[in-house]
C-alpha positions as a printed Julia matrix, in Angstrom:
84×3 Matrix{Float64}:
  8.12   -6.96   -6.18
  8.6    -5.6    -2.69
 11.78   -4.32   -0.98
 11.85   -3.41    2.73
 14.87   -1.49    4.1
 15.82   -0.03    7.48
 18.22    2.65    8.74
 19.41    3.58   12.22
 20.82    7.1    11.94
 21.97    7.45   15.58
 21.39    5.69   18.89
 18.92    8.33   20.1
 16.98    8.36   16.82
 14.18    5.88   16.07
 14.71    3.16   13.5
 13.6     4.37   10.05
 12.17    2.25    7.26
 11.59    2.48    3.52
  9.37    0.1     1.62
  9.23   -0.01   -2.17
  6.54   -2.0    -3.9
  5.49   -2.58   -7.53
  1.82   -3.35   -8.2
 -0.14   -3.69  -11.44
 -3.04   -1.26  -11.7
 -6.49   -1.99  -13.13
 -5.79   -0.25  -16.44
 -2.76   -2.31  -17.47
 -0.13    0.03  -16.06
  2.12   -0.26  -13.04
  2.31    1.62   -9.77
  5.44    2.19   -7.67
  4.46    2.67   -4.03
  7.08    4.17   -1.72
  6.46    4.32    2.01
  8.95    5.91    4.42
  8.83    6.71    8.11
  9.84    5.65   11.6
  9.21    2.07   12.7
  6.15    1.98   14.94
  4.48    5.07   13.48
  2.53    5.89   10.34
  4.72    6.56    7.34
  4.33    8.78    4.3
  3.16    7.09    1.12
  3.92    8.25   -2.4
  2.51    6.57   -5.52
  3.89    6.92   -9.04
  2.2     5.48  -12.13
  3.96    3.98  -15.16
  2.57    2.65  -18.42
  5.22   -0.01  -18.95
  6.63   -2.56  -16.48
 10.19   -1.8   -17.6
  9.77    1.88  -16.65
  8.32    0.95  -13.26
 11.12   -1.51  -12.52
 13.74    1.07  -13.54
 12.18    3.58  -11.11
 12.12    0.95   -8.34
 15.82    0.17   -8.85
 16.7     3.88   -8.88
 14.79    4.45   -5.62
 16.43    1.39   -4.03
 19.9     2.54   -5.04
 19.24    6.06   -3.71
 18.17    4.66   -0.33
 21.19    2.34   -0.19
 23.46    5.37   -0.74
 21.76    7.05    2.25
 22.74    4.09    4.43
 19.59    1.98    4.38
 20.07   -1.79    4.48
 17.83   -4.28    2.71
 15.99   -6.44    5.25
 13.45   -8.22    3.06
 12.87   -8.79   -0.67
  9.79  -10.46   -2.11
  9.51  -11.29   -5.81
 12.01  -10.36   -8.47
 12.49   -7.96  -11.33
 10.94   -9.69  -14.35
 11.98   -7.41  -17.2
 15.64   -6.35  -17.69
């Protein structure tokens, strides 16, 4: 699953983005990749590992909700949450 969000804080500020992505790892676990930064420049990447897909999806939803509260808007969603 992948979620891409953007935020314009003020007219003089550059457009910011946040991308959340779930990927299976080679050992049977899951990785939540969070990338944030300004559009047009390199962002910061943080990776978190989870043993179960349910835990990874819960973390993805929590991160998405936190960014929505900050004012980000969802621009693009690919895939869907499989385990609820």
